[in-house]
C-alpha positions in Angstrom: 109.9 6.8 -90.4 111.5 4.5 -87.8 112.0 7.7 -85.4 108.3 8.7 -86.2 107.2 5.3 -85.2 109.6 4.9 -82.0 108.4 8.1 -81.2 104.3 6.7 -81.4 105.0 3.5 -79.3 106.7 5.5 -76.6 103.8 8.0 -76.7 101.4 4.4 -76.6 103.6 2.9 -73.4 103.7 6.7 -71.7 99.7 6.4 -72.2 99.4 2.9 -71.4 101.7 3.7 -68.4 99.1 6.6 -67.5 96.4 4.4 -67.9 97.7 1.7 -65.6 98.7 3.9 -62.9 95.2 5.5 -62.8 93.5 2.6 -60.9 96.2 2.5 -58.0 94.7 4.7 -55.2 97.0 5.5 -52.5 96.1 4.1 -49.0 96.9 7.1 -47.1 94.3 9.2 -49.1 91.7 6.3 -49.2 90.6 6.8 -45.9 89.1 10.4 -45.4 87.0 9.6 -48.6 85.3 6.3 -46.7 84.7 8.0 -43.4 83.4 11.0 -45.8 81.0 8.5 -47.6 79.8 7.3 -44.1 79.1 10.8 -42.9 77.5 11.2 -46.1 75.3 8.0 -45.3 74.5 8.9 -42.1 73.4 12.4 -43.0 71.1 10.8 -44.9 69.4 8.5 -42.5 69.4 10.9 -40.0 68.2 13.2 -42.3 65.4 11.3 -43.6 65.2 7.5 -42.4 65.6 8.2 -38.1 63.0 11.1 -38.4 60.3 8.9 -40.0 60.9 5.8 -38.2 60.9 7.4 -34.9 56.7 9.4 -35.8 56.3 5.6 -37.7 57.1 4.3 -34.2 54.7 7.1 -32.0 52.3 6.3 -34.3 52.5 2.7 -33.8 52.4 3.0 -29.3 49.7 5.9 -30.4 47.8 3.0 -32.0 48.6 0.1 -29.5 47.2 2.7 -26.3 44.6 3.1 -28.5 43.4 -0.7 -29.1 44.3 -1.0 -25.3 41.8 1.6 -24.0 38.9 0.4 -26.8 39.5 -2.5 -25.2 39.2 -2.0 -22.1 36.3 0.2 -22.8 34.9 -2.9 -24.4 35.8 -5.1 -21.8 34.2 -2.5 -19.4 31.2 -2.2 -21.4 30.9 -5.9 -21.3 31.1 -6.4 -17.7 28.7 -3.7 -17.0 26.4 -5.3 -19.6 26.9 -8.3 -17.7 26.2 -7.0 -14.4 22.8 -5.3 -15.7 21.8 -8.4 -17.0 22.9 -10.0 -13.7 20.5 -7.3 -11.7 17.2 -8.0 -14.4 17.3 -11.4 -13.7 17.9 -11.2 -9.9 15.4 -8.3 -9.6 18.1 -6.2 -7.3 17.0 -2.9 -5.5 18.7 0.1 -6.7 20.2 0.8 -3.3 22.2 -2.4 -3.1 23.1 -2.9 -6.8 26.4 -1.9 -8.3 29.7 -1.2 -6.2 27.7 0.4 -3.1 27.0 3.9 -2.1 29.1 6.9 -0.3 28.7 6.6 3.8 27.8 10.2 3.4 25.0 9.7 1.2 24.0 6.9 3.3 24.0 8.9 6.6 21.8 11.7 4.9 19.2 9.3 3.8 19.1 7.7 7.3 18.8 11.5 8.7 16.0 11.9 6.5 14.0 9.2 7.1 14.4 9.4 11.0 13.5 13.4 10.8 11.1 13.1 8.3 9.9 9.4 7.2 9.8 9.1 4.0 13.5 9.6 3.2 13.3 13.3 1.2 14.1 16.5 3.5 11.4 18.7 1.3 9.2 19.3 4.3 9.5 22.3 6.0 8.9 20.8 9.6 10.3 17.4 10.8 8.0 15.1 11.7 9.7 14.0 14.7 12.4 15.5 17.2 15.3 14.0 18.5 15.1 12.8 21.9 17.5 14.7 24.3 20.2 11.8 25.6 22.2 11.6 28.9 25.5 10.5 28.9 24.5 7.4 30.5 22.6 6.7 27.4 25.3 7.1 25.3 27.3 4.9 27.4 24.8 2.3 27.0 25.1 2.7 23.2 28.6 2.8 23.3 28.0 -1.2 25.0 26.3 -2.3 22.2 29.0 -1.3 19.7 31.4 -2.7 21.8 29.6 -6.2 22.2 29.3 -6.5 18.4 33.3 -5.8 18.4 33.7 -8.5 21.3 31.7 -11.5 19.5 34.8 -11.3 16.7 37.3 -12.8 20.2 38.2 -16.4 20.6 35.7 -18.4 21.9 37.0 -19.7 24.6 38.2 -16.1 25.7 34.5 -15.0 24.7 33.0 -17.3 26.9 34.8 -16.9 30.1 34.1 -12.9 29.5 30.9 -13.1 28.6 30.0 -15.4 31.8 31.8 -12.8 34.0 29.8 -10.3 32.8 26.4 -11.7 32.9 27.2 -13.1 36.4 28.0 -9.8 37.5 24.6 -7.6 36.2 22.7 -10.8 37.8 24.4 -10.0 41.3 24.1 -6.2 41.1 20.4 -6.2 39.7 19.0 -8.7 42.5 20.6 -6.4 45.2 19.3 -3.1 43.7 15.3 -4.7 43.6 15.6 -6.8 46.3 15.1 -10.1 44.7 18.1 -11.9 46.2 19.2 -15.3 45.0 18.1 -15.5 42.0 19.1 -16.2 38.3 18.7 -13.6 35.3 17.2 -14.3 31.7 17.7 -11.4 29.3 15.7 -10.7 26.4 15.2 -7.9 23.9 11.4 -8.7 23.8 9.7 -8.2 27.3 7.1 -11.0 26.6 10.0 -13.7 25.9 11.1 -13.7 29.7 7.4 -14.8 30.9 7.4 -17.9 28.1 10.3 -19.2 29.3 9.1 -19.0 32.9 5.7 -20.5 32.1 7.7 -23.4 30.1 9.8 -23.6 33.7 6.2 -24.0 35.2 5.5 -26.6 32.9 8.5 -28.8 33.8 8.2 -28.4 37.6 4.5 -29.2 37.9 4.5 -32.0 35.0 7.4 -34.7 35.6 7.4 -36.4 32.4 7.2 -33.5 30.4 10.9 -33.1 29.3 10.1 -36.8 28.2 6.8 -37.0 27.2 5.8 -33.7 25.9 2.2 -32.5 25.6 0.8 -36.4 26.4 1.8 -35.6 29.8 -0.6 -32.9 29.9 -3.5 -34.4 28.5 -5.1 -36.0 32.1 -4.5 -32.5 34.2 -4.4 -29.6 31.6 -2.7 -26.8 32.9 -4.8 -23.2 33.4 -2.8 -19.3 33.2 -3.9 -17.1 34.8 -4.2 -13.5 33.6 -5.5 -10.2 34.6 -8.2 -8.4 32.2 -6.2 -5.4 32.5 -2.9 -6.8 31.4 -1.6 -6.0 28.0 -4.0 -6.9 25.1 -2.8 -10.2 23.4 0.0 -11.0 26.2 -2.2 -14.5 27.0 -2.6 -15.6 23.2 1.2 -15.1 22.8 2.0 -17.2 25.5 -0.1 -19.9 24.4 0.8 -19.4 20.6 4.4 -19.6 21.7 3.8 -22.6 23.8 2.1 -24.6 21.4 -1.1 -24.7 24.3 -5.1 -24.1 23.3 -6.5 -21.4 24.5 -8.7 -23.0 26.8 -5.8 -23.0 29.0 -6.2 -19.1 29.5 -8.4 -17.7 31.6 -8.6 -13.7 31.6 -9.5 -12.9 35.7 -12.3 -10.1 36.4 -11.4 -6.7 37.8 -12.5 -5.3 41.0 -16.1 -3.9 41.2 -16.5 -2.7 44.9 -13.7 -2.2 46.7 -10.1 -1.2 45.8 -8.7 0.2 42.3 -11.3 -0.5 39.3 -7.9 -1.7 37.5 -6.8 -4.4 39.7 -7.2 -8.3 39.7 -10.2 -9.5 41.7 -8.9 -11.6 44.2 -12.2 -13.4 45.1 -13.0 -14.2 41.7 -9.4 -15.3 40.9 -9.8 -17.9 44.3 -13.4 -19.2 42.7 -12.3 -19.7 39.4 -9.1 -22.0 40.6 -11.6 -23.8 43.0 -13.8 -24.5 39.5 -10.8 -25.2 37.9 -9.8 -27.7 40.0 -12.9 -29.5 40.2 -12.9 -30.3 36.5 -9.1 -31.3 37.2 -7.5 -29.0 35.8 -4.2 -27.9 37.0 -3.6 -24.3 38.0 -0.3 -23.3 36.9 0.5 -20.1 36.5 -0.7 -16.8 37.6 0.6 -13.4 35.9 -0.2 -10.4 38.1 0.4 -6.2 37.4 2.6 -4.3 39.7 1.4 -1.3 37.2 -1.1 -2.3 35.0 -0.3 -1.0 31.3 -3.2 1.6 31.2 -3.1 3.2 34.7 -0.3 1.6 36.3 -2.0 0.3 39.3 -0.9 -2.8 41.6 -2.5 -6.0 42.3 -3.0 -7.1 45.6 0.3 -8.9 45.7 0.1 -10.4 49.1 -3.0 -12.0 48.9 -2.0 -13.3 45.4 1.2 -15.1 47.3 -1.1 -17.0 49.9 -3.4 -18.1 46.7 -0.6 -19.3 44.6 0.9 -20.7 47.6 -2.1 -23.0 48.5 -3.2 -24.5 45.4 1.0 -24.6 43.8 0.5 -21.8 41.3 3.9 -20.2 40.1 3.5 -16.2 40.4 4.8 -13.8 37.8 5.0 -9.7 38.2 5.5 -7.5 35.9 5.0 -3.7 35.8 6.8 -0.3 35.9 6.2 -0.2 39.6 8.6 -3.0 40.2 11.3 -0.2 39.9 10.3 1.3 43.6 11.8 -1.9 44.8 15.0 0.1 44.1 14.2 3.2 46.6 15.2 3.1 50.4 11.3 3.5 51.1 9.6 0.6 48.9 5.7 1.3 49.2 3.8 -1.4 50.7 1.9 -2.3 47.9 4.9 -3.4 46.1 7.1 -4.7 48.8 5.5 -8.3 48.6 6.9 -8.6 45.4 10.3 -10.0 46.8 8.2 -13.2 47.5 7.2 -14.3 43.9 8.5 -16.8 41.8 9.8 -14.6 38.9 9.5 -10.5 38.3 10.5 -8.8 34.5 12.4 -5.8 35.2 13.0 -2.9 32.6 15.7 -1.1 33.6 16.6 0.3 30.1 13.0 1.9 30.1 13.4 3.3 33.6 16.7 4.5 33.6 16.8 5.8 30.3 19.2 3.2 28.3 18.1 2.7 24.9 18.7 -0.7 23.2 19.0 -2.3 26.6 17.7 -5.8 27.0 15.0 -6.9 29.7 15.9 -9.1 32.5 13.7 -11.5 34.2 14.8 -12.8 37.4 13.7 -16.0 38.8 13.9 -18.8 41.8 14.6 -22.2 40.9 16.1 -25.4 43.4 17.1 -27.2 40.1 19.5 -25.1 37.6 18.6 -28.4 35.3 14.7 -27.0 34.8 16.3 -23.6 34.0 18.3 -25.5 31.1 15.6 -27.3 29.7 13.4 -23.9 29.9 15.4 -22.5 28.1 16.5 -19.8 30.6 20.4 -20.2 30.0 21.3 -18.8 26.5 23.1 -21.5 25.0 25.5 -19.2 22.4 27.9 -17.6 24.0 27.4 -14.1 21.7 24.2 -14.2 23.0 24.8 -12.9 26.6 27.1 -10.1 25.2 23.7 -8.3 25.4 24.1 -7.6 29.0 27.4 -5.7 28.4 25.3 -2.2 28.0 23.9 -2.4 31.2 27.2 -3.7 33.1 28.5 -0.5 31.5 25.7 1.7 32.8 25.3 0.4 36.2 28.3 1.0 37.5 28.4 4.7 35.7 25.3 5.3 37.7 25.5 3.8 40.4 23.1 3.1 43.4 22.7 6.6 44.3 22.1 7.8 40.4 19.6 4.9 40.0 17.8 5.6 43.2 17.7 9.0 41.9 16.6 8.5 38.5 13.5 6.5 39.7 12.9 8.8 42.6 12.5 11.7 40.5 10.3 9.9 38.4 7.6 9.1 40.9 7.8 12.9 42.2 7.1 14.2 39.0 3.9 11.4 38.7 2.7 12.8 42.0 3.2 16.5 41.4 1.1 15.8 37.9 -1.2 14.0 40.0 -1.9 16.6 42.8 -2.3 19.6 40.4 -4.7 17.7 37.9 -6.9 17.0 40.7 -7.5 20.3 41.4 -9.1 20.9 38.1 -13.2 19.9 38.2 -13.2 19.3 34.2 -10.5 16.7 34.0 -10.9 13.5 35.3 -8.4 11.0 37.3 -8.7 7.2 37.2 -7.7 8.0 40.6 -7.3 10.9 42.7 -4.9 11.1 45.9 -6.7 10.2 49.3 -6.5 13.1 51.6 -6.5 13.0 55.6 -10.0 13.0 55.9 -10.9 10.3 53.6 -8.8 7.6 55.1 -10.4 8.0 58.5 -12.5 5.5 59.7 -16.3 6.8 60.1 -18.6 4.5 61.7 -21.5 6.0 60.0 -24.6 4.7 58.2 -25.7 0.7 58.3 -23.4 -2.1 59.4 -22.5 -3.4 56.1 -21.9 0.4 55.0 -19.5 0.7 58.3 -17.6 -3.0 57.0 -17.2 -1.3 53.2 -15.6 1.9 54.8 -13.1 -0.1 57.3 -11.9 -2.2 54.0 -11.8 0.4 51.8 -9.3 2.6 53.9 -7.4 -0.7 55.0 -6.4 -1.5 51.5 -5.6 2.3 51.0 -1.7 1.8 51.5 1.1 4.1 50.5 1.0 3.7 46.6 3.1 5.2 44.4 1.9 4.9 41.2 4.2 6.5 38.0 1.5 6.6 35.7 -1.0 9.6 35.6 -3.8 8.8 34.2 -6.5 11.9 33.2 -9.3 13.0 30.8 -11.4 16.0 29.6 -14.9 15.3 31.1 -18.1 16.8 31.8 -18.5 16.0 36.2 -19.4 12.4 37.3 -18.7 13.1 41.0 -22.2 11.6 41.9 -21.6 8.4 39.4 -20.2 5.3 41.2 -17.2 4.2 39.7 -17.0 1.0 38.0 -14.2 -1.0 36.5 -13.6 -1.1 33.4 -12.9 -4.9 32.8 -15.5 -5.9 35.3 -18.7 -7.9 34.8 -21.2 -5.3 36.2 -22.7 -3.3 33.2 -21.9 0.5 32.8 -24.6 3.5 33.4 -25.9 3.9 30.1 -24.7 7.3 28.6 -24.9 9.1 25.5 -23.0 7.6 22.8 -22.8 10.7 20.5 -21.7 12.6 24.3 -18.9 9.9 24.3 -17.8 10.2 21.0 -17.4 14.1 21.2 -15.7 13.7 24.5 -13.2 11.8 22.8 -12.3 13.8 20.0 -12.0 16.6 22.6 -9.1 14.6 24.3 -7.8 13.3 21.1 -7.1 16.9 20.3 -6.2 17.8 24.0 -3.1 15.7 23.8 -2.1 16.4 20.6 -1.9 20.3 21.6 -0.4 19.7 24.6 2.4 18.1 23.0 3.1 20.6 20.4 2.9 23.5 23.0 5.0 21.8 25.8 7.2 19.2 24.2 9.1 18.1 27.4 6.2 16.8 28.9 5.3 13.3 27.1 1.6 12.8 26.7 0.4 9.6 25.8 -3.1 9.3 23.7 -4.7 5.6 24.7 -7.8 4.1 24.5 -9.9 2.1 27.4 -12.6 -0.4 26.3 -14.9 1.7 29.1 -13.1 5.0 29.6 -12.4 6.0 26.1 -9.7 8.2 24.9 -7.6 8.9 27.7 -4.5 11.0 28.5 -1.7 8.9 30.1 1.7 10.7 31.7 4.6 8.5 32.6 7.4 9.6 34.0 9.3 6.8 34.3 9.1 5.9 30.2 9.4 9.6 29.0 11.4 11.7 31.5 15.1 10.3 30.5 14.5 11.0 27.2 12.4 14.4 27.1 14.4 16.0 30.4 11.3 16.6 32.1 11.1 18.8 35.4 9.3 20.3 37.9 9.3 23.5 36.0 8.0 21.9 33.2 5.1 20.5 34.8 3.8 23.9 36.0 3.9 25.1 32.8 1.6 22.0 31.6 -0.3 22.8 34.4 -0.6 26.7 33.1 -1.1 25.7 29.8 -3.6 22.8 29.9 -5.6 25.4 32.2 -5.8 27.8 29.2 -6.7 24.9 26.8 -9.5 23.8 29.1 -11.1 27.1 29.0 -11.4 26.9 25.3 -12.8 23.7 25.6 -15.1 24.7 27.8 -16.1 28.0 25.7 -16.2 26.1 22.3 -18.4 23.9 23.8 -21.0 26.2 25.4 -21.3 28.0 21.4 -21.7 24.9 19.7 -25.5 25.2 19.9 -25.4 29.1 19.2 -23.2 28.3 16.4 -25.4 25.5 15.1 -28.7 28.1 15.5 -26.7 30.4 13.4 -26.0 28.0 10.1 -29.3 26.7 10.2 -30.4 30.2 9.8 -28.6 30.6 6.7 -30.1 28.8 3.8 -27.0 28.4 1.8 -25.3 26.5 4.6 -26.1 23.4 6.3 -24.7 22.4 9.4 -23.5 18.7 9.5 -23.4 16.8 12.9 -20.4 14.7 13.4 -20.2 14.1 16.9 -16.4 13.2 16.3 -15.3 16.4 15.5 -13.6 18.3 17.7 -14.9 22.3 17.6 -17.5 24.0 16.8 -19.2 22.6 14.2 -19.0 21.0 10.6 -20.7 23.0 7.8 -21.4 22.6 3.9 -21.9 25.0 1.4 -24.3 24.7 -0.8 -24.8 26.9 -3.7 -28.2 27.8 -5.1 -27.5 26.7 -8.6 -27.2 23.3 -7.5 -30.2 22.6 -5.1 -31.9 22.0 -8.2 -29.5 19.7 -9.9 -29.3 17.1 -6.9 -32.2 14.8 -8.1 -31.2 15.5 -12.0 -27.4 14.5 -12.0 -26.9 13.6 -8.5 -23.0 12.4 -9.5 -22.4 16.3 -11.4 -24.0 17.8 -8.0 -21.7 15.8 -5.6 -18.6 16.8 -7.4 -19.4 20.6 -7.7 -20.6 20.3 -3.7 -16.8 18.9 -3.4 -14.9 21.3 -5.3 -16.6 24.4 -3.9 -16.5 23.5 -0.6 -12.5 22.7 -0.8 -12.1 26.2 -2.6 -14.1 27.4 0.3 -11.4 25.7 2.8 -8.6 27.1 1.0 -9.8 30.6 1.0 -10.8 30.2 5.1 -7.3 28.7 5.7 -5.8 31.7 3.6 -8.2 34.2 5.8 -8.2 33.7 9.2 -5.1 32.0 11.0 -6.9 32.3 14.6 -9.2 29.7 14.4 -8.2 26.0 12.4 -10.3 24.6 9.6 -10.1 21.1 8.6 -11.8 19.4 6.0 -14.7 17.0 7.1 -16.8 14.1 5.1 -20.5 14.4 5.1 -21.5 10.9 6.2 -24.8 10.7 4.8 -23.1 11.0 1.1 -19.3 11.4 1.6 -19.2 14.7 0.1 -16.4 17.3 1.5 -17.4 19.8 4.3 -15.5 22.3 6.2 -14.5 21.6 10.2 -14.6 24.6 12.5 -11.9 23.9 15.1 -11.7 25.2 18.6 -12.1 29.4 19.2 -10.8 31.2 22.4 -13.6 33.7 24.3 -14.1 36.9 22.4 -14.4 35.5 19.1 -17.8 36.7 17.3 -19.4 33.3 16.0 -21.6 35.9 13.4 -18.6 36.6 11.7 -17.4 33.3 11.8 -20.8 32.1 9.7 -20.8 35.5 7.9 -17.1 35.1 6.7 -18.2 31.1 5.4 -21.0 32.4 3.6 -19.6 35.2 2.1 -16.7 33.2 0.3 -18.8 30.6 -0.1 -21.1 33.2 -2.5 -18.2 34.5 -4.0 -17.1 31.2 -5.1 -20.7 30.4 -6.7 -20.8 33.4 -8.8 -17.0 32.9 -10.1 -18.5 29.3 -10.6 -21.8 30.6 -12.5 -19.6 33.1 -14.8 -17.4 30.0 -15.8 -20.1 27.7 -16.2 -21.9 30.3 -18.6 -17.8 31.1 -20.3 -18.1 27.5 -20.8 -21.2 27.1 -22.4 -20.6 30.2 -25.0 -17.3 29.1 -25.8 -18.3 25.6 -26.5 -20.7 27.0 -28.8 -18.9 29.2 -30.4 -16.0 26.8 -31.2 -18.9 24.3 -33.0 -20.0 27.6 -34.9 -16.6 28.4 -36.2 -16.1 24.5 -37.0 -19.5 24.9 -38.9 -18.0 28.4 -41.1 -14.3 27.0 -41.6 -15.8 23.7 -43.0 -18.3 25.8 -45.6 -14.7 27.6 -46.4 -13.3 24.9 -46.9 -15.2 23.3 -49.5 -15.4 26.9 -51.3 -12.2 26.4 -51.7 -12.0 23.0 -53.0 -14.7 23.8 -55.5 -12.8 27.3 -56.5 -9.2 25.3 -56.9 -10.9 22.4 -58.9 -10.4 18.9 -58.8 -7.2 18.8 -60.2 -5.3 20.4 -57.7 -6.4 17.5 -55.1 -5.4 14.5 -57.1 -1.8 13.6 -56.2 0.2 13.3 -58.8 -1.5 15.8 -61.3 -1.7 18.4 -58.4 1.9 19.0 -58.1 1.9 19.7 -62.1 -1.1 22.3 -62.0 0.5 23.7 -58.6 3.9 24.5 -61.1 1.9 25.8 -63.9 -0.7 27.6 -62.3 0.6 28.6 -58.4 -1.7 29.3 -55.5 -1.9 32.7 -54.2 0.7 33.4 -51.5 -2.7 35.1 -49.8 -4.8 31.8 -48.2 -8.3 32.1 -48.8 -9.4 30.0 -45.5 -8.8 32.3 -42.8 -8.9 31.4 -38.8 -11.6 32.7 -36.3 -11.2 34.4 -33.3 -13.9 34.7 -30.4 -14.9 38.1 -28.8 -15.2 37.3 -24.9 -16.5 40.9 -24.3 -18.9 40.9 -27.3 -19.5 36.8 -28.0 -18.9 37.6 -31.5 -16.7 35.6 -33.9 -14.1 37.6 -36.3 -12.2 36.3 -38.8 -8.1 36.2 -38.6 -7.5 38.2 -42.0 -6.9 41.3 -40.4 -4.6 40.0 -37.8 -2.6 38.5 -40.5 -2.7 41.1 -42.6 -1.2 43.7 -39.8 0.5 42.2 -37.4 -1.4 43.3 -34.8 -5.0 42.4 -33.2 -7.6 45.5 -34.4 -10.7 46.0 -32.2 -14.2 46.0 -33.6 -14.7 49.7 -34.6 -11.1 51.0 -34.4 -9.8 52.8 -37.9 -7.4 50.4 -39.2 -3.6 51.2 -39.6 -1.9 52.6 -42.3 0.1 50.4 -44.1 3.5 50.2 -44.3 6.0 50.3 -46.7 6.5 46.6 -46.2 2.9 46.4 -45.8 2.5 48.2 -49.4 4.8 45.6 -50.4 3.2 42.3 -49.3 -0.4 43.7 -50.0 0.7 44.5 -53.8 1.8 41.0 -53.7 -1.2 39.9 -52.9 -3.1 41.7 -55.2 -2.1 40.1 -57.9 -2.0 36.2 -57.3 -1.1 35.1 -60.5 2.3 37.0 -60.6 5.2 35.2 -61.2 7.6 34.8 -58.3 11.1 36.2 -59.0 12.7 34.2 -56.8 13.0 31.1 -58.4 12.8 31.1 -62.1 9.8 29.3 -63.8 10.8 27.1 -67.2 9.5 28.1 -70.2 6.2 26.4 -71.4 6.6 24.7 -74.4 3.4 23.8 -76.7 3.6 19.8 -76.2 3.2 21.2 -72.1 -0.1 23.0 -72.9 -1.6 19.8 -75.1 -0.5 17.7 -71.8 -2.4 19.8 -69.6 -5.8 20.5 -71.7 -5.9 16.3 -72.5 -5.6 16.1 -68.5 -8.4 19.1 -68.5 -10.8 16.9 -70.6 -10.2 14.1 -68.9 -11.2 15.6 -66.0 -14.5 17.1 -67.5 -15.1 13.7 -68.9 -14.7 12.2 -65.5 -17.3 14.4 -63.8 -20.1 14.2 -67.1 -19.8 10.1 -66.1 -20.4 10.3 -62.5 -23.0 7.7 -61.8 -24.5 9.9 -58.7 -25.4 13.0 -60.6 -28.0 14.2 -57.9 -25.9 13.9 -54.7 -23.9 17.1 -53.5 -20.5 16.1 -53.2 -17.7 18.5 -51.8 -15.7 17.9 -54.7 -18.2 17.8 -57.7 -19.0 20.8 -60.1 -21.7 21.5 -62.2 -21.4 21.8 -66.3 -20.8 25.4 -66.2 -18.2 25.1 -63.5 -16.7 22.5 -65.6 -16.3 24.4 -68.6 -15.4 27.9 -66.5 -12.7 25.8 -65.0 -11.0 24.9 -68.1 -11.5 27.7 -69.8 -9.5 29.2 -66.7 -7.0 27.0 -66.7 -6.3 27.2 -70.6 -6.3 31.4 -70.1 -3.8 30.9 -67.0 -1.9 28.5 -69.4 -1.7 30.8 -72.1 -1.0 34.0 -69.7 1.5 32.3 -68.2 3.0 31.0 -71.6 3.4 34.7 -72.6 5.1 36.1 -69.2 7.2 33.4 -69.6 8.0 34.0 -73.0 8.7 38.2 -72.3 10.9 36.9 -69.4 12.9 35.1 -71.4 13.2 38.2 -74.3 14.1 40.4 -71.4 17.1 37.8 -70.3 18.3 37.9 -73.9 18.3 41.4 -74.4 
């Protein structure tokens, strides 16, 4: 027993020892197990957590970017809305709104504006041709750019530089144009120099003008004398700028007997000055011309200088003939300009320097007076306007300047000599021959005196302007000054308007044929429309040469032949037009060409008194169509649209014709085209009436069919709520009961469109109907049984209670129609008693038939 107990105890002890010893973990084996656990955790984290965290981080980044982009878009949208709102408030133009445009687009727009005038290049031909500029012109334009850049320099350096440039140009111009010891004023408007000089004359004449102003002028008001041949509005501009009344302006007439008819009358000037002094007025300033704006004639500067010295008046000269002062041999008529008080030069015009200012040279003994008259630029950057002249004058030199001016003078003399050989060409001043310059001692003493004076005043005048016009021979007519007080010999006003139109056409025609010789169309008070050639102004930009002058004269000779032939055939053309019953000759004296024709259709002549407005509209339409047809058929003759002065209707202007053109063919062509247009317009008028009548007839037939359809369908189908039930229980036939109408333009008959919709093609009247195709058979079979139940959508079986409801509705309809208070009136929806009962019976029968068919369908489905 004890041994067995001991063994059990030993066993327990051994077991206990084993239990105690099992928790003890040795140190060395524990490290690999911990690393294994860590590696498993890291692997789990790398496998599951890190990819998820990475994906979440990427999604967060994308979300943040999307939010940032969205915020930027919102910010841009808010900014654009704000800018749009600002533009709407300020009403800014489209061109300067937003953030600007590209320079390429701006330059393209400017190019279109220059060439085409409206900013678009849709037109085939440009309105203007670019000028042919020389190197000196490019240098002048470069000077303007440099002047703008130099304005950004430091003020002290800029002041010194601008003073040097102005002093150099003033010295060069005064030496070139023989006006030594003078000062210069540079101005963009060629009239501003005269205004400043007039202010200088006021300061010199009235000592207290600087302190008392206009009060010093009250006792002896000043008078400014201007030639009647000066440019229009010059005197008014001076008075406006100086604040002087118009009574201070005196217009001096031109010569009437001696000298040029475009120059100032010296005797009249002297008489006017004496009269003004007698009335306590002060002769202040005389404005003379060395080259009038229109004809280019020069006043008698020597006599003007002596008169101004006698009465203490300031003498100012302007005109293009002052350019001849730069020549080696100065004409006698212009040489006296060296003794005047001031003169205005335009070197930019004479030398072909675009954008350069005009220069007024003046002489004064008191520099403070010129400062008070604002003849000195107060702003430094204003002096830089002389920089283009500073560059151009050095580039050309004295020889280049002289050659340019001499070339222009020679071109004008050549043109004048060539044109003097044409009989129909009238010059403002023909060149004098040697015989005309000889003194003739014939006739009375008065005739001899006039001859001597006329020869003595014929100095070697070189006019850079040639003024001419196409006119009839007036060699026997005494020339009269256009600005003189003497009356002009009377002439036919209609004849004058005709020649004005012919000269306008001639000027435009010559500019188109010979573009290198620029001809300006001008209008005088007495001469009318004239043609003006001024190489001093146009030759530098058009590169005019002597060959161009010869080509111009040859072309002018051909155009004069066309003008003469056209004038010769005008009467014959008028007779041919008046001989045609459908043509009317419109006498328009201002129309250059054969004449003006108006086609009057025969059907309009009877309606002129009935409906005048409609007749005028038809006249305008047919004559404009006639003009388009004539332009398309004949390119040799120019046709334009005219206006009848009597009623304002359109007509056709027939242009110039060459020799050999048949007038009969022209009149016949106009008449034939007019008749064709008249016939077509008659046909259209008849067709219009027939179509209008048939449209009304078709509308009436469709209205009747619509009433019939409403009667056939019954009133129940017209009630909004009940109609859906009725159409569901008793569907309408697929084939519509109403058909459209078609009009046969050949027979003028109305026909139904039933065959068109049935056979899907148009069937002519009397032609056999086409055989139906299988698809057509199926369509017609379906149309033959309008009550057949559609197989596409199954219908709901009709119940007995539904039939009872529909019968009640039918009875209510019958009772409503019976209780109608106006039994005698015909209503589109009203029915008589037989129709009411028939409708209800047919409705009940159709319901029963549908009920039977639905029941059969349900039985078939069940089987």
